[in-house]
C-alpha positions as CSV (number, residue, x, y, z in Angstrom):
1,X,0.0,0.2,-0.2
2,X,1.4,3.8,-0.5
3,X,2.3,5.3,2.7
4,X,0.1,8.6,1.9
5,X,-3.0,6.0,1.1
6,X,-2.3,4.5,4.9
7,X,-1.8,7.6,6.5
8,X,-4.7,9.3,5.5
9,X,-6.5,5.9,6.5
10,X,-4.9,6.0,10.3
11,X,-5.0,9.5,10.3
12,X,-8.7,9.4,9.1
13,X,-10.0,6.9,12.2
14,X,-7.8,7.7,14.3
15,X,-9.4,12.3,13.5
16,X,-12.8,10.0,14.8
17,X,-12.1,8.8,17.5
18,X,-10.0,12.2,19.2
19,X,-13.1,13.4,18.7
20,X,-15.5,11.0,20.1
21,X,-13.6,10.8,23.0
22,X,-12.6,14.4,23.9
23,X,-17.1,14.7,22.9
24,X,-16.3,11.9,26.3
25,X,-14.2,13.9,28.0
26,X,-16.5,16.8,28.3
27,X,-19.0,14.0,29.6
28,X,-17.4,13.0,32.5
29,X,-16.6,16.2,33.2
30,X,-20.4,17.9,33.5
31,X,-21.7,14.7,35.1
32,X,-18.8,15.7,37.9
33,X,-19.3,19.0,38.0
34,X,-23.0,16.8,39.9
35,X,-20.3,17.0,43.0
36,X,-21.1,19.5,44.1
37,X,-17.7,21.8,42.2
38,X,-20.1,23.7,39.2
39,X,-18.4,26.5,37.8
40,X,-15.0,26.3,39.8
41,X,-12.1,26.6,37.3
42,X,-9.8,23.7,39.4
43,X,-13.2,21.5,37.6
44,X,-11.8,22.3,33.8
45,X,-8.1,22.1,34.5
46,X,-8.0,19.2,34.3
47,X,-9.1,19.2,30.5
48,X,-6.6,20.7,29.3
49,X,-4.0,19.8,30.7
50,X,-4.9,15.9,30.6
51,X,-4.7,16.3,26.8
52,X,-1.3,18.3,27.0
53,X,-2.8,21.7,25.0
54,X,-2.6,23.7,27.9
55,X,0.1,26.6,26.2
56,X,-2.5,27.2,23.5
57,X,-5.5,27.4,24.9
58,X,-2.8,29.6,27.7
59,X,-1.8,31.8,24.3
60,X,-5.9,32.4,23.4
61,X,-7.9,32.8,26.2
62,X,-5.8,32.4,29.7
63,X,-8.9,31.8,32.1
64,X,-10.0,28.5,33.0
65,X,-13.6,28.5,33.2
66,X,-16.1,26.5,32.0
67,X,-16.7,28.6,28.8
68,X,-13.7,28.9,28.0
69,X,-12.8,25.4,28.4
70,X,-15.8,24.2,26.4
71,X,-15.5,26.3,23.2
72,X,-11.5,25.5,23.4
73,X,-12.8,21.4,22.6
74,X,-15.4,21.2,21.2
75,X,-15.9,24.6,18.2
76,X,-12.4,26.6,18.3
77,X,-10.2,25.7,15.1
78,X,-7.0,27.1,16.2
79,X,-7.1,24.1,19.0
80,X,-6.2,21.0,16.2
81,X,-7.8,18.7,19.0
82,X,-11.1,20.6,18.3
83,X,-14.2,17.9,18.2
84,X,-14.3,20.4,15.0
85,X,-11.0,20.7,13.7
86,X,-10.7,17.0,14.8
87,X,-13.7,16.7,12.4
88,X,-12.5,18.6,9.5
89,X,-9.0,16.6,9.8
90,X,-11.4,13.3,9.2
91,X,-12.5,14.6,6.3
92,X,-9.6,15.8,4.8
93,X,-8.2,12.6,5.4
94,X,-11.3,10.6,3.7
95,X,-11.6,13.6,0.7
96,X,-7.5,12.7,-0.2
97,X,-8.4,8.8,-0.5
98,X,-12.2,8.6,-1.9
99,X,-11.4,6.3,-4.2
100,X,-10.0,4.0,-1.4
101,X,-12.9,4.0,1.2
102,X,-17.0,2.6,0.3
103,X,-19.1,5.0,-0.3
104,X,-20.8,4.6,2.9
105,X,-17.4,5.4,4.6
106,X,-16.9,8.5,2.8
107,X,-20.5,9.5,3.3
108,X,-20.2,8.8,7.4
109,X,-17.0,10.6,7.4
110,X,-18.9,13.4,5.6
111,X,-21.9,13.3,7.6
112,X,-19.8,13.8,10.0
113,X,-18.2,17.3,9.6
114,X,-21.1,18.8,8.3
115,X,-23.3,17.8,11.3
116,X,-20.4,20.0,13.5
117,X,-19.8,22.6,11.5
118,X,-24.6,23.3,11.5
119,X,-23.2,22.6,15.8
120,X,-20.9,25.5,15.3
121,X,-23.7,28.2,13.4
122,X,-25.6,27.3,17.4
123,X,-22.7,27.6,19.2
124,X,-24.5,30.2,22.2
125,X,-26.9,27.1,22.9
126,X,-24.2,24.2,22.7
127,X,-22.1,25.4,25.6
128,X,-24.4,26.7,27.4
129,X,-25.9,22.8,27.6
130,X,-23.9,20.3,25.7
131,X,-25.2,17.2,26.1
132,X,-27.1,16.8,23.3
133,X,-24.9,17.7,21.0
134,X,-22.1,15.8,22.6
135,X,-24.4,12.5,22.5
136,X,-24.6,13.6,18.4
137,X,-21.1,12.9,18.3
138,X,-20.5,10.1,19.9
139,X,-23.6,8.3,17.7
140,X,-21.8,10.1,14.6
141,X,-18.3,8.4,15.6
142,X,-20.1,5.0,16.0
143,X,-21.8,5.5,12.8
144,X,-18.3,6.0,10.5
145,X,-16.5,2.6,13.3
146,X,-20.0,0.6,12.4
147,X,-20.0,0.8,8.5
148,X,-16.5,0.6,7.9
149,X,-16.4,-2.8,9.9
150,X,-19.6,-4.7,7.1
151,X,-18.2,-1.7,4.4
152,X,-14.6,-1.8,4.2
153,X,-12.6,-4.9,2.9
154,X,-10.8,-6.2,6.1
155,X,-7.3,-5.3,4.4
156,X,-4.3,-4.0,5.2
157,X,-6.6,-0.7,4.6
158,X,-8.8,-1.6,7.6
159,X,-6.3,-2.9,9.8
160,X,-4.3,1.2,9.1
161,X,-7.6,2.3,10.3
162,X,-8.0,-0.4,13.3
163,X,-5.1,0.2,14.4
164,X,-5.2,3.9,14.8
165,X,-8.5,4.0,15.9
166,X,-6.9,1.2,19.6
167,X,-3.9,3.8,19.4
168,X,-6.2,6.4,20.2
169,X,-8.9,5.2,22.2
170,X,-6.2,3.4,24.7
171,X,-4.6,7.0,24.6
172,X,-8.3,8.3,25.8
173,X,-9.2,6.0,27.7
174,X,-6.1,6.7,29.8
175,X,-6.8,10.7,29.7
176,X,-10.5,9.7,31.5
177,X,-8.8,8.2,34.1
178,X,-6.3,10.4,34.8
179,X,-8.8,14.2,34.5
180,X,-10.8,11.9,37.2
181,X,-7.3,11.3,39.4
182,X,-6.4,14.9,38.9
183,X,-10.1,16.4,39.7
184,X,-11.3,14.2,43.1
185,X,-8.0,12.3,44.5
186,X,-6.3,15.4,45.9
187,X,-8.9,15.8,48.0
188,X,-8.5,12.4,50.0
189,X,-10.6,13.3,52.6
190,X,-13.2,12.0,49.4
191,X,-11.8,9.1,48.5
192,X,-15.0,6.5,49.7
193,X,-17.3,9.0,50.0
194,X,-21.0,9.1,47.9
195,X,-19.0,11.6,46.0
196,X,-16.4,10.1,45.1
197,X,-18.5,6.6,43.9
198,X,-20.9,9.7,41.7
199,X,-17.8,10.7,39.8
200,X,-16.5,7.0,39.2
201,X,-19.8,6.0,37.7
202,X,-20.1,9.1,35.7
203,X,-16.9,8.1,34.2
204,X,-17.9,4.9,34.0
205,X,-21.2,6.7,32.2
206,X,-18.9,8.4,30.0
207,X,-16.6,5.6,28.6
208,X,-19.8,3.5,28.2
209,X,-18.7,1.3,30.5
210,X,-21.4,1.3,33.5
211,X,-23.4,-1.3,32.9
212,X,-20.9,-3.5,31.9
213,X,-19.1,-2.8,34.8
214,X,-22.2,-3.6,37.7
215,X,-22.7,-7.2,35.6
216,X,-18.3,-8.1,36.1
217,X,-18.3,-6.0,39.5
218,X,-21.2,-4.8,40.7
219,X,-20.9,-2.4,43.3
220,X,-18.1,0.5,42.9
221,X,-15.3,0.7,44.4
222,X,-12.0,2.8,43.0
223,X,-9.7,-0.6,42.9
224,X,-12.4,-2.2,40.0
225,X,-12.9,0.6,37.8
226,X,-9.6,0.3,37.9
227,X,-9.1,-3.0,37.2
228,X,-12.1,-2.1,34.4
229,X,-11.0,0.1,32.2
230,X,-7.4,-0.6,32.5
231,X,-6.6,-4.5,32.5
232,X,-10.1,-6.0,31.2
233,X,-8.6,-7.7,28.6
234,X,-12.9,-7.9,27.6
235,X,-14.5,-4.6,27.4
236,X,-13.9,-2.6,23.6
237,X,-12.6,0.1,25.9
238,X,-9.8,-0.9,27.7
239,X,-6.7,-0.1,27.0
240,X,-6.0,-3.8,27.2
241,X,-8.1,-4.8,25.6
242,X,-7.4,-1.9,22.6
243,X,-3.5,-2.6,22.6
244,X,-3.9,-5.8,22.5
245,X,-6.3,-5.6,18.6
246,X,-3.6,-3.2,17.7
247,X,-0.9,-5.3,18.5
248,X,-3.3,-7.6,16.4
249,X,-3.9,-5.3,13.8
250,X,-0.3,-4.3,13.3
251,X,1.9,-8.0,13.4
252,X,-1.2,-8.0,10.7
253,X,0.4,-5.3,8.3
254,X,3.5,-7.1,9.0
255,X,3.6,-10.6,8.5
256,X,5.2,-10.9,11.3
257,X,4.0,-13.2,14.1
258,X,2.7,-12.2,17.6
259,X,5.0,-12.5,20.5
260,X,8.3,-11.3,18.2
261,X,8.7,-8.6,16.1
262,X,10.2,-6.9,12.8
263,X,10.3,-3.2,13.7
264,X,10.5,-0.8,16.7
265,X,6.5,-0.4,16.9
266,X,6.0,-4.4,17.5
267,X,8.5,-4.3,19.9
268,X,7.5,-0.6,22.0
269,X,4.0,-2.6,21.5
270,X,4.9,-5.9,23.0
271,X,6.1,-4.2,26.1
272,X,3.1,-2.5,26.7
273,X,0.9,-5.5,26.8
274,X,3.7,-7.4,28.5
275,X,3.0,-5.1,31.1
276,X,-0.8,-4.8,30.9
277,X,-1.4,-9.2,30.3
278,X,1.3,-9.4,34.1
279,X,0.2,-6.5,35.9
280,X,-2.3,-6.3,39.0
281,X,-4.5,-3.2,40.6
282,X,-2.0,-3.3,43.7
283,X,1.1,-2.7,40.3
284,X,-1.1,-0.1,39.5
285,X,-1.3,1.2,43.2
286,X,1.9,0.7,44.4
287,X,3.5,2.4,41.0
288,X,0.6,5.2,41.4
289,X,-2.5,5.5,39.3
290,X,-0.8,8.8,37.6
291,X,2.6,7.0,37.1
292,X,0.8,4.4,35.3
293,X,-1.2,6.0,33.3
294,X,1.7,9.1,31.7
295,X,4.5,6.1,31.3
296,X,1.4,3.9,29.1
297,X,0.6,7.5,27.4
298,X,4.3,8.1,26.8
299,X,4.7,4.2,25.6
300,X,1.5,4.9,23.1
301,X,2.9,8.5,21.7
302,X,6.4,6.0,21.0
303,X,4.6,3.6,19.0
304,X,2.8,6.6,17.1
305,X,6.2,8.0,16.2
306,X,7.3,4.3,15.1
307,X,4.8,3.5,13.1
308,X,4.8,6.9,11.0
309,X,8.8,6.2,10.9
310,X,8.2,2.8,9.7
311,X,5.2,3.4,7.2
312,X,4.3,6.6,6.2
313,X,7.9,8.6,6.8
314,X,8.6,7.5,2.6
315,X,12.3,9.2,2.9
316,X,12.5,6.1,5.9
317,X,10.9,3.6,3.4
318,X,13.0,4.4,0.6
319,X,16.8,4.3,2.2
320,X,15.4,1.2,4.8
321,X,14.1,-0.1,1.3
322,X,18.3,0.7,-0.5
323,X,20.1,-1.0,2.9
324,X,18.4,-3.5,2.1
325,X,19.2,-4.2,-1.3
326,X,22.4,-3.1,-0.3
Protein backbone atom coordinates (compact mmCIF):
# COMPACT_ATOMS: atom_id res chain seq x y z
CA UNK A 1 0.00 0.00 0.00
CA UNK A 2 1.17 3.53 -0.74
CA UNK A 3 2.46 5.39 2.31
CA UNK A 4 0.14 8.28 1.47
CA UNK A 5 -2.94 6.04 1.55
CA UNK A 6 -1.89 4.24 4.73
CA UNK A 7 -1.22 7.55 6.45
CA UNK A 8 -4.59 9.02 5.41
CA UNK A 9 -6.69 6.05 6.48
CA UNK A 10 -4.78 5.77 9.79
CA UNK A 11 -5.35 9.43 10.65
CA UNK A 12 -8.90 9.57 9.36
CA UNK A 13 -9.81 6.84 11.81
CA UNK A 14 -7.74 8.35 14.59
CA UNK A 15 -9.31 11.81 14.25
CA UNK A 16 -12.83 10.36 14.37
CA UNK A 17 -11.97 8.51 17.56
CA UNK A 18 -10.31 11.62 19.01
CA UNK A 19 -13.42 13.73 18.41
CA UNK A 20 -15.58 11.13 20.15
CA UNK A 21 -13.26 10.95 23.13
CA UNK A 22 -13.06 14.71 23.53
CA UNK A 23 -16.85 14.57 23.75
CA UNK A 24 -16.49 11.90 26.42
CA UNK A 25 -13.99 14.08 28.33
CA UNK A 26 -16.48 16.91 28.46
CA UNK A 27 -19.33 14.55 29.28
CA UNK A 28 -17.59 13.08 32.33
CA UNK A 29 -16.64 16.53 33.57
CA UNK A 30 -20.22 17.72 33.21
CA UNK A 31 -21.35 14.74 35.25
CA UNK A 32 -18.60 15.22 37.84
CA UNK A 33 -19.83 18.79 38.33
CA UNK A 34 -22.94 17.27 39.92
CA UNK A 35 -20.66 16.35 42.81
CA UNK A 36 -20.69 19.95 43.98
CA UNK A 37 -17.88 21.67 42.10
CA UNK A 38 -19.96 23.52 39.52
CA UNK A 39 -18.20 26.52 37.98
CA UNK A 40 -14.89 26.00 39.73
CA UNK A 41 -11.88 26.65 37.53
CA UNK A 42 -9.95 23.72 38.97
CA UNK A 43 -12.70 21.43 37.68
CA UNK A 44 -12.18 22.44 34.04
CA UNK A 45 -8.43 22.97 33.90
CA UNK A 46 -7.63 19.21 34.08
CA UNK A 47 -9.35 18.66 30.71
CA UNK A 48 -6.81 20.96 29.09
CA UNK A 49 -3.82 19.57 30.96
CA UNK A 50 -4.81 15.96 30.31
CA UNK A 51 -4.73 16.65 26.56
CA UNK A 52 -1.41 18.49 26.73
CA UNK A 53 -2.93 21.66 25.22
CA UNK A 54 -2.30 24.05 28.11
CA UNK A 55 0.15 26.32 26.23
CA UNK A 56 -2.22 26.84 23.30
CA UNK A 57 -5.16 27.40 25.63
CA UNK A 58 -3.33 29.96 27.77
CA UNK A 59 -2.30 31.91 24.66
CA UNK A 60 -5.88 32.02 23.38
CA UNK A 61 -7.95 32.30 26.57
CA UNK A 62 -5.91 32.46 29.76
CA UNK A 63 -8.72 31.76 32.23
CA UNK A 64 -9.87 28.15 32.75
CA UNK A 65 -13.56 29.00 32.93
CA UNK A 66 -16.24 26.51 31.94
CA UNK A 67 -17.21 28.43 28.80
CA UNK A 68 -13.61 28.98 27.68
CA UNK A 69 -12.72 25.31 28.08
CA UNK A 70 -15.91 24.14 26.36
CA UNK A 71 -15.39 26.45 23.38
CA UNK A 72 -11.71 25.48 23.08
CA UNK A 73 -12.56 21.76 23.07
CA UNK A 74 -15.62 21.89 20.82
CA UNK A 75 -15.57 24.53 18.07
CA UNK A 76 -12.26 26.41 18.21
CA UNK A 77 -10.48 25.70 14.90
CA UNK A 78 -7.30 27.20 16.38
CA UNK A 79 -7.16 24.11 18.59
CA UNK A 80 -6.18 21.17 16.33
CA UNK A 81 -7.69 18.76 18.88
CA UNK A 82 -11.12 20.39 19.13
CA UNK A 83 -14.10 18.31 18.01
CA UNK A 84 -14.68 20.49 14.95
CA UNK A 85 -10.97 20.46 14.00
CA UNK A 86 -10.84 16.66 14.33
CA UNK A 87 -13.97 16.27 12.19
CA UNK A 88 -12.47 18.57 9.53
CA UNK A 89 -9.12 16.72 9.57
CA UNK A 90 -10.85 13.35 9.31
CA UNK A 91 -12.89 14.57 6.35
CA UNK A 92 -9.81 15.98 4.59
CA UNK A 93 -7.93 12.70 5.01
CA UNK A 94 -10.97 10.80 3.74
CA UNK A 95 -11.29 13.15 0.74
CA UNK A 96 -7.72 12.44 -0.40
CA UNK A 97 -8.40 8.67 -0.50
CA UNK A 98 -12.08 8.75 -1.47
CA UNK A 99 -11.50 6.15 -4.21
CA UNK A 100 -10.10 3.74 -1.59
CA UNK A 101 -13.01 4.05 0.86
CA UNK A 102 -16.42 2.46 0.51
CA UNK A 103 -19.17 4.92 -0.42
CA UNK A 104 -20.94 4.55 2.98
CA UNK A 105 -17.65 5.30 4.74
CA UNK A 106 -17.10 8.53 2.85
CA UNK A 107 -20.72 9.56 3.38
CA UNK A 108 -20.51 8.86 7.13
CA UNK A 109 -17.27 10.85 7.56
CA UNK A 110 -18.59 13.73 5.45
CA UNK A 111 -21.90 13.74 7.36
CA UNK A 112 -19.97 13.79 10.66
CA UNK A 113 -18.14 16.96 9.61
CA UNK A 114 -21.27 18.66 8.28
CA UNK A 115 -23.15 18.00 11.52
CA UNK A 116 -20.32 19.46 13.58
CA UNK A 117 -20.20 22.55 11.38
CA UNK A 118 -23.98 22.92 11.67
CA UNK A 119 -23.73 22.71 15.46
CA UNK A 120 -21.13 25.49 15.40
CA UNK A 121 -23.84 27.77 14.04
CA UNK A 122 -25.74 27.18 17.28
CA UNK A 123 -22.66 27.63 19.44
CA UNK A 124 -24.19 29.73 22.20
CA UNK A 125 -26.96 27.26 22.98
CA UNK A 126 -24.63 24.29 22.61
CA UNK A 127 -22.11 25.67 25.10
CA UNK A 128 -24.86 26.44 27.61
CA UNK A 129 -26.20 22.89 27.41
CA UNK A 130 -23.76 20.62 25.53
CA UNK A 131 -25.27 17.21 26.40
CA UNK A 132 -27.26 16.70 23.17
CA UNK A 133 -24.33 17.85 21.05
CA UNK A 134 -21.94 15.48 22.82
CA UNK A 135 -24.34 12.59 22.24
CA UNK A 136 -24.50 13.47 18.52
CA UNK A 137 -20.71 13.40 18.34
CA UNK A 138 -20.58 9.94 19.90
CA UNK A 139 -23.36 8.58 17.66
CA UNK A 140 -21.72 10.00 14.53
CA UNK A 141 -18.42 8.37 15.48
CA UNK A 142 -20.13 5.03 16.08
CA UNK A 143 -21.75 5.29 12.66
CA UNK A 144 -18.36 5.74 10.97
CA UNK A 145 -16.93 2.79 12.90
CA UNK A 146 -19.96 0.65 12.10
CA UNK A 147 -20.00 1.25 8.34
CA UNK A 148 -16.23 0.77 8.24
CA UNK A 149 -16.60 -2.64 9.83
CA UNK A 150 -19.34 -3.86 7.49
CA UNK A 151 -18.56 -2.15 4.15
CA UNK A 152 -14.74 -1.94 4.04
CA UNK A 153 -12.67 -4.98 3.06
CA UNK A 154 -10.70 -6.24 6.05
CA UNK A 155 -7.33 -6.01 4.37
CA UNK A 156 -4.30 -3.81 4.88
CA UNK A 157 -6.15 -0.49 4.76
CA UNK A 158 -8.70 -1.73 7.29
CA UNK A 159 -5.87 -2.79 9.62
CA UNK A 160 -4.32 0.68 9.42
CA UNK A 161 -7.70 2.27 10.19
CA UNK A 162 -8.28 -0.05 13.13
CA UNK A 163 -4.73 0.42 14.42
CA UNK A 164 -5.17 4.20 14.45
CA UNK A 165 -8.54 4.02 16.19
CA UNK A 166 -7.37 1.61 18.89
CA UNK A 167 -4.17 3.49 19.71
CA UNK A 168 -6.23 6.67 20.05
CA UNK A 169 -8.88 4.95 22.18
CA UNK A 170 -6.35 3.42 24.57
CA UNK A 171 -4.65 6.78 24.99
CA UNK A 172 -7.92 8.61 25.62
CA UNK A 173 -9.26 6.03 28.08
CA UNK A 174 -6.12 6.61 30.11
CA UNK A 175 -6.60 10.38 29.89
CA UNK A 176 -10.21 10.19 31.06
CA UNK A 177 -8.92 8.36 34.13
CA UNK A 178 -6.35 11.11 34.56
CA UNK A 179 -9.09 13.75 34.54
CA UNK A 180 -10.80 11.92 37.40
CA UNK A 181 -7.52 11.58 39.27
CA UNK A 182 -6.78 15.32 39.12
CA UNK A 183 -10.36 16.34 39.87
CA UNK A 184 -10.99 14.27 42.98
CA UNK A 185 -8.07 12.32 44.38
CA UNK A 186 -6.03 15.29 45.61
CA UNK A 187 -8.81 15.77 48.17
CA UNK A 188 -8.12 12.61 50.18
CA UNK A 189 -11.13 13.17 52.45
CA UNK A 190 -13.48 12.50 49.51
CA UNK A 191 -12.06 9.07 48.64
CA UNK A 192 -14.67 6.41 49.36
CA UNK A 193 -17.38 9.01 50.00
CA UNK A 194 -20.73 9.25 48.21
CA UNK A 195 -19.25 11.99 45.98
CA UNK A 196 -16.42 9.62 45.09
CA UNK A 197 -18.89 6.88 44.10
CA UNK A 198 -21.02 9.28 42.06
CA UNK A 199 -18.00 10.54 40.18
CA UNK A 200 -16.58 7.09 39.41
CA UNK A 201 -20.06 6.15 38.17
CA UNK A 202 -20.04 9.22 35.92
CA UNK A 203 -16.65 8.23 34.54
CA UNK A 204 -17.86 4.70 33.78
CA UNK A 205 -20.97 6.11 32.11
CA UNK A 206 -18.87 8.44 29.97
CA UNK A 207 -16.89 5.47 28.63
CA UNK A 208 -20.08 3.45 28.04
CA UNK A 209 -18.75 1.03 30.64
CA UNK A 210 -21.19 1.32 33.54
CA UNK A 211 -23.55 -1.50 32.56
CA UNK A 212 -20.77 -3.99 31.75
CA UNK A 213 -18.90 -2.96 34.89
CA UNK A 214 -21.94 -3.64 37.09
CA UNK A 215 -22.45 -7.05 35.48
CA UNK A 216 -18.91 -7.97 36.50
CA UNK A 217 -18.38 -6.19 39.81
CA UNK A 218 -21.69 -4.83 41.08
CA UNK A 219 -20.88 -1.94 43.42
CA UNK A 220 -18.57 0.95 42.60
CA UNK A 221 -15.07 0.73 44.04
CA UNK A 222 -11.88 2.52 42.97
CA UNK A 223 -9.84 -0.68 42.56
CA UNK A 224 -12.51 -2.36 40.45
CA UNK A 225 -12.92 0.66 38.16
CA UNK A 226 -9.17 0.67 37.50
CA UNK A 227 -9.22 -3.08 36.93
CA UNK A 228 -12.05 -2.73 34.41
CA UNK A 229 -10.86 0.30 32.42
CA UNK A 230 -7.15 -0.55 32.43
CA UNK A 231 -6.77 -4.32 32.70
CA UNK A 232 -9.98 -5.97 31.48
CA UNK A 233 -9.16 -8.18 28.45
CA UNK A 234 -12.73 -8.22 27.09
CA UNK A 235 -14.23 -4.73 27.42
CA UNK A 236 -13.62 -2.89 24.10
CA UNK A 237 -12.67 0.46 25.66
CA UNK A 238 -10.20 -0.86 28.23
CA UNK A 239 -6.54 -0.07 27.63
CA UNK A 240 -5.57 -3.73 27.66
CA UNK A 241 -8.20 -4.74 25.09
CA UNK A 242 -7.40 -1.83 22.75
CA UNK A 243 -3.66 -2.38 22.78
CA UNK A 244 -3.95 -6.15 22.35
CA UNK A 245 -6.16 -5.65 19.28
CA UNK A 246 -3.84 -2.92 18.01
CA UNK A 247 -0.91 -5.33 18.24
CA UNK A 248 -2.81 -7.90 16.18
CA UNK A 249 -3.49 -5.28 13.49
CA UNK A 250 0.16 -4.25 13.41
CA UNK A 251 1.32 -7.86 13.03
CA UNK A 252 -1.28 -8.43 10.30
CA UNK A 253 0.22 -5.49 8.40
CA UNK A 254 3.85 -6.64 8.74
CA UNK A 255 3.19 -10.39 8.56
CA UNK A 256 5.39 -10.92 11.61
CA UNK A 257 4.14 -13.58 14.06
CA UNK A 258 2.80 -12.45 17.44
CA UNK A 259 5.41 -12.55 20.27
CA UNK A 260 8.14 -11.49 17.86
CA UNK A 261 8.93 -8.19 16.17
CA UNK A 262 10.34 -6.82 12.95
CA UNK A 263 10.27 -3.10 13.77
CA UNK A 264 10.43 -0.81 16.84
CA UNK A 265 6.64 -0.23 16.78
CA UNK A 266 5.98 -3.94 17.26
CA UNK A 267 8.64 -4.16 19.97
CA UNK A 268 7.24 -1.21 21.94
CA UNK A 269 3.65 -2.37 21.64
CA UNK A 270 4.61 -5.90 22.64
CA UNK A 271 6.38 -4.64 25.78
CA UNK A 272 3.43 -2.44 26.72
CA UNK A 273 0.98 -5.30 26.26
CA UNK A 274 3.19 -7.59 28.35
CA UNK A 275 3.12 -5.04 31.17
CA UNK A 276 -0.67 -4.81 31.03
CA UNK A 277 -1.09 -8.58 30.75
CA UNK A 278 0.96 -9.22 33.89
CA UNK A 279 0.00 -6.22 36.02
CA UNK A 280 -2.57 -6.18 38.80
CA UNK A 281 -4.44 -3.35 40.47
CA UNK A 282 -2.04 -3.71 43.41
CA UNK A 283 0.88 -3.14 41.04
CA UNK A 284 -0.80 -0.01 39.66
CA UNK A 285 -1.51 1.36 43.14
CA UNK A 286 2.07 0.65 44.17
CA UNK A 287 3.41 2.54 41.15
CA UNK A 288 0.72 5.24 41.45
CA UNK A 289 -2.25 5.55 39.11
CA UNK A 290 -1.05 8.81 37.59
CA UNK A 291 2.51 7.51 37.12
CA UNK A 292 1.24 4.25 35.57
CA UNK A 293 -1.04 6.12 33.17
CA UNK A 294 1.61 8.70 32.31
CA UNK A 295 4.09 5.97 31.40
CA UNK A 296 1.48 4.17 29.28
CA UNK A 297 0.66 7.39 27.44
CA UNK A 298 4.33 7.98 26.66
CA UNK A 299 4.68 4.44 25.32
CA UNK A 300 1.55 4.79 23.15
CA UNK A 301 2.95 8.04 21.75
CA UNK A 302 6.23 6.28 20.95
CA UNK A 303 4.34 3.50 19.18
CA UNK A 304 2.55 6.10 17.05
CA UNK A 305 5.87 7.76 16.22
CA UNK A 306 7.44 4.46 15.20
CA UNK A 307 4.39 3.55 13.08
CA UNK A 308 4.99 6.82 11.22
CA UNK A 309 8.71 6.08 10.80
CA UNK A 310 8.03 2.57 9.52
CA UNK A 311 5.05 3.09 7.22
CA UNK A 312 4.36 6.76 6.52
CA UNK A 313 7.78 8.44 6.32
CA UNK A 314 8.54 7.96 2.63
CA UNK A 315 12.18 9.06 2.90
CA UNK A 316 12.90 6.61 5.72
CA UNK A 317 11.10 3.79 3.90
CA UNK A 318 13.13 4.37 0.72
CA UNK A 319 16.36 4.49 2.71
CA UNK A 320 15.50 1.22 4.48
CA UNK A 321 14.66 -0.44 1.17
CA UNK A 322 18.00 0.69 -0.32
CA UNK A 323 19.91 -0.66 2.67
CA UNK A 324 18.16 -4.02 2.37
CA UNK A 325 19.06 -4.20 -1.34
CA UNK A 326 22.68 -3.37 -0.58
